N, C-alpha and C positions, 0 to 999 in steps of 0.2 A: 330290447327282445325286437327286430325287427316286427313291422305291422303285418299281421298275417291275419286270412279270413277266418280262424280257427275262432270259434265262440268261446268264450270263457269257460269255466271250469265254480260254475255258479252254484252254492248251493249243495244237496247232499249225492252221493252216489250211493247207491244201493247194490251190493254186490251178492247176489243169490246162487249159492252153491248146490248143486246134485250134490246130497251124498255130506251125510256130517261123520266122516271117518279119520283116519289117521291123516290123512296127507289136509283134509279141509279144515280140521281143527289143530292143527299143527299154524298152519296159515292164516287162521283168525289169531291166536293166541297170539302169535308172534307182534302182529298189524297193534293190536291191544296192549300189548306189552311195547310195542317200538312207542308209540305216540303217547304214553306213562313216562318216556324214556329210561325205561327199566330193561328193554334187548337195543339190540342193534340187527336192522335186517338185511345182514351178510347176504352176501348173494343177488340180490335185486337190482340188476341194471337200471331201474328208473330211480333207483336211490341213490344210485353208488357210480356209475358209470358214466365218462367228460368223454364228450364227441369234439372233433376239432372244427370248424367254422370258420370260413372265411380261409386267405392264403397271405404267406407275405405279410407284410405287416398289419393286417388286418388279421390276423390269425389268432385265434386263441379256445382253448378248450374250456367247455360248458355242461355241468352238468342238463339233464333232460329237461329238469324242468326250470332252468334257466333261460329253454329254447323255446318250448312250446307248454301251455297252459297243461298243466297236469293236473288230477283231483289230488290231492293233500289226505294225505289217512286220516288229519282230525273228522276230515269228510265222509268217512265212510261208512256205510251202516249194515251189516251183514244178517242175513237169511239162509234157510236150509232146508231143504227137504233127504230124507232117508227113512229106508223101511226100518229101522229101529225107532223106538219115539226117547229115548235119554238125549236131556239136552248138550249141550257143543262142551259145559265141563264135566259130565259124567263121561260121554264120549272121549273125551282128551285124556281121563286118567286110564278109561279100558283102553286105548289105545297103547299106552308107556312109552310115547315118543320122546315129550318131554317129563322133564324130572318135577313131583312138585312143586317145587318152590316158583319153577318157571310158569305157574299155570295159576296157583294161588294168588300172586296179587290181581289179577283179574276176572276171579271165578264169578265174581256178581256179576259180571258184563256176560261170562258164557254161561252163565244158567237161564238166562233172561232169551238165549236163541235155543227157541224148542223147534226141532224138524217140525218142516208142515207134511201133512200124508204125502207119500210116494206116488209116483206113476208106477208098475210096478206089476215085472210078467214073472214068473218064477222061473217059466222057461228057456229068458236068456239069461238068469243067472242061478242054478239052482240048488247050490251051495250056500246061496243065503235065502235065510228062515224069516227075515222081520216080518211085523203083521200090521206097521205102522203103514199102511195102502188103504189108497183111492180105492172104491166101490166103481168101477165104468163098467158100462158095457160094453162098448165100443172106443177104437184109439181117438175116434172123432170125440169123444164123451172125456175122455183124459187129457186132447186140448184144451178144449172149454173151462175142465176143471184147474187145467195149470196160467191159463189165464187168467182166470180170478184170481188165482195165488200171487200172480205179477203186480196186478192192480189191485188188488188190497194191501198189498206190503208195501205199494208204491205209496200208497196213499196215506196208511196208519204211519208211517213211519217218514211222513214227509217228504220224500226223495222224489229231485229234479228228472234223475236217470237212473237207470237199472242196468245191469251187465249182470247175464245168467252165464257162469262157466259150469263144465260138467267134471266135478270128483269124483264120480262112483266107481260102481267096477265094471271091468271091462264086459261088455256084450259077449253073446255067443256068435258066430263068424255071421254076415248077411250080406252074402255076396249082388251086387249091384244088380237089380232086375231092372233090364229097358220100360215093358210095359208098367213098372209102378215108379220108378224110380226116375223113367227119360224125362217127365213134366209134373207140373207144378199138378195141374189138372186128373192127371194120373194120380197122385199121390193122397192127395184131397178124397180122392174116391173111393183107393182103399184104405183111406182112413174109417171112411162113415159106411162103409162093409166092415168092418174090422176085419180086415187082412191082417192075420198076425204074425203069417210065415213073411211078410217081406217089409212090416214096418213095425220097426224095433222101438220103445217106450223111450227111448232117448230119440227118438226123431218126432216124437209130442211132442217134447222137451223144448228144440231147438225151433217146432213151428211155432210152439206157444210165443217163445219170444223173440219172435222176429216180430210175430202178429204183432206183438205189443209192442213194437220197437226198442226190443230192446237186443243189443250185440250178442250174441250166442260162441262159447267158446269150449270146443271138442277137447276134454283129456286125455279120452281115453283112444283107443285104436278104432274103434267104433264105426262102423261106415256112415252114422246119420247123417251129417253135414256135405257129406265126401261124395254126392248126388245131383246130377244135374235139377234135377226137383227143387233142392234147396236151395242150390243156385241162382232157380231163378224168382225161389221166394226173396232169399236177399236182394235179388235186383228191382223185384217188386217194392220192398217196403223201405228200400231204400237204406239197408243198417247193414253192416261188418256183422262178416263171420270170421274165426279161423279154427284152426285145427291141423293135426289130428295130433295126439296122444304125447301129456309130457315128458320134455327130454332132460331125463334128469341123469342118467348113471352110465350105463355101459354104452350108451348107444350116442351119450355127450363124449365118450372116449372117442369111441369110433369114428363119428362125424369129424372130429379133431385128430383126428391121430392118422386116417386113410390117407390125406391130405400131405401127409409127409411121402409116406409110401409113391404119388404118385407123383408128388412135386421132385422127386429125388429122383424117378423113372424105374423105382424098384420092382420086381415082378412080384406077384401074392400066387400061390397057390390054393392056400384056403385060408380061412378065419372061423374057430369054432368056439362060439360065445355060450356059460352056460349062467345060470344063478339057484341061488338057493334064496329062498324068502319065505316068512313066516306069517306075513300079516292077513288082513282080510281078502286083501287085493291077491295072496297070493295063494289062498283059498281059494277063491274062484277060478285063478286058473290055473289050478289042478284042475283044472274039467277040461278034456282035450277039446270041445265047442269054445270053449272062449280063448285058450288059450292058442287054437289058429286065426283070432282075430289077433290076438299080438305077435303071434310069427309071422304075420303079414306086415305088420308094421316094424318090427326091427329088423327084417330080411330088405328094404328095400332101401334104406341105407346104401349100404358098400357099392352096388350097381352104379348111381349116378355119379359115382366121386372114381372109383376106377375103373372106366370104359371095357371092354370089349373091343368093341366094333374099331375104337379111337386108337389103341393098342394092345392090337391080338398076342404081339410076344410077350405081354408082361402079365395079361387078365385072362385071355379066352380062355383058362381053363381051372379059373376061380372057382373055389367051394366053399357057400357060405352056407354052415349051420348056427342053429340058436337056439335053446332052451332053458323054460324056466321050472324050479324044481320048491312044491313046497314044502317047506322044513320048519315046523312050529317053534322051538328053541330059539332062532336066529330072530324072531317076530317082525320087526321093522328094519332092522338092519341087515339089509340085504350085500352081499355077497356076487361079483360079479370076475369072476374066469374068463380069460379071454387067449388062447393059443393061436396066436399067426405066423404060420409058413410063408416065408419070404426068399425069395432068389435073388442074386446082384451078378455078376461081372463071369458071363459062361456059365452061365446057370448055376451055379453054387447055393445049396442051399442056408439059409437062417433062420431061425424062429427068435421068437417075443411075445413074453408072458405078461400079462397083464393082471395083478391081481385087486380089482376097486374095492375092497372093505367102506362102504359107504352107507350112507342114512336116508331110504327114498323118500321120507316126507320132507326131511330138511332138506334136501335137494330140492322135493318140489313146491314147498311154500313161496320160493320168490318168485317163480315162474306163476304162480298165480295171480300175484300180485300183481306184477310187470302184463301179465296177458291183459286182465281188467282194466287199467290205467289206460294202456295204451291202445283196447276197443275205446274204451270210451273216451281217447284223442282222437283215432278214427274216425268216431262218428259227428263230434263235433266239429270234426275239419271237412267235413259232407263227402268223407272214401264210403262206401258202401260193399259187397259183394265180400271174395276172398282178401283176406289181408295177406298177400304173399312174405310183405316185412315180418310177417312174424314168425318166419318158418325158422329162424335162431331160436326160438325153445319149442319146439316140436320135433316128435323123432319121425312122423311120415305128412312132412307138405302138402297140405291142398295143393293141386293143381290142375290144369282143365286135361285130364287124358282124352277125355274125346276128340280135341286136335292132335293130340299127339304131343302134347306140352310134358317136358318131364321136369320134376320137383328139381330144386338147391337142396343140395342136403351135406355140401362143403360148408363146412364151419367158420369159414372167414369169408369166404359167399355171403352166406348167409347175412354175416354182422356188417359187410359192405350195407347190403340192402336195408337193414337197420337204420344205420348210421343217413343212408341218402334220405329215407322215408322222414326221419325226424327233422334233418335239414330242410326238406321242400317244405315239410308244417310249421317250421320256425321261422318262412321267410328266407333261406338259403338255400344256393345252389346246391344240387347232388353233382359232387367236383369226384368221383371215385368209380372207376369202372367195373364190372363183374364180367370178368373175363373167364 
């Protein structure tokens, strides 16, 4: 490895997950099984992907951990918050994502992961009825209680570092509101005044994490850290933030397939996407206000890849629609249907149909691992604020919309950003262009 300024990954890394449901228990169980040699962390870029470093005679392909100092799976300690009090073993069994034979070998470790009381407001997730919640008078009280949780967890588990990641349900849509979200001072004042309309519980988690020096990752489409006030907080505390919304099934396909249409200079008149999903996430998204948050996230992908302003003949009349339907019999085995109407030479129409029978939590689990390990790496490398190189893992990548910046949604451009960041942190030159 070349000499770099990245601090070594010494000691234990605490990963504190907001939510102890299907996604988080699949993630935790998989890591525990992998470090016992009983399962493979398939789908994890940090565990499998190789990047070319150097050119010509010096060219070689290396795993991430051979380029940069990543935390080892054996050094990870898990904690969670959840509105339901069931431990991680009970929650994993209830979720019915993994077979019992793939949970029982780590049952003892899972049973020790008991969720802390959640900072929760039922108005933000009306379909959830758990009572394992903090009794806080104000949003600021929520922040203080969460900060104590992080400090206690870090001390009790002997962790050198902590990363906080949101894997809980999607909150109702919170539009960016300048008088509260525009500056850190305004956000803090709103928290103290208990402004429940503009300050979501997830914002309290993010603020608390940053205040305690822990990188924060938003895995749902919540507004949370996608506001100038949180950018300011991340700059002030010099802590990385990343988000938003884990890119698992349908949007992964969209971000990879749409560039094929664009690169080939074919036209598109419409892309209709619908999903059926029966897990707790599907239940929450059955509420229109919560679906609106997800819809904004999923709709943002196409328009930055197939641009009407640069190719008006091809994309000026593109109609894009997204739907999610709650269907309990399917549980976590989500099905995504895509109907794509394209046109070619002389405007003649064609169609593409994609039917992705995926497993939501199986696709999400490796994203949690990669995002946590790479955010921890970024912090040790002295990086802070929005981590754009993590866009590869996210549906609606954070960007500075206040200055007209557009997110990068093209999967292949996102992969180039990811590889170049790893190269740079490993002491190599970034040697690929993002066109």
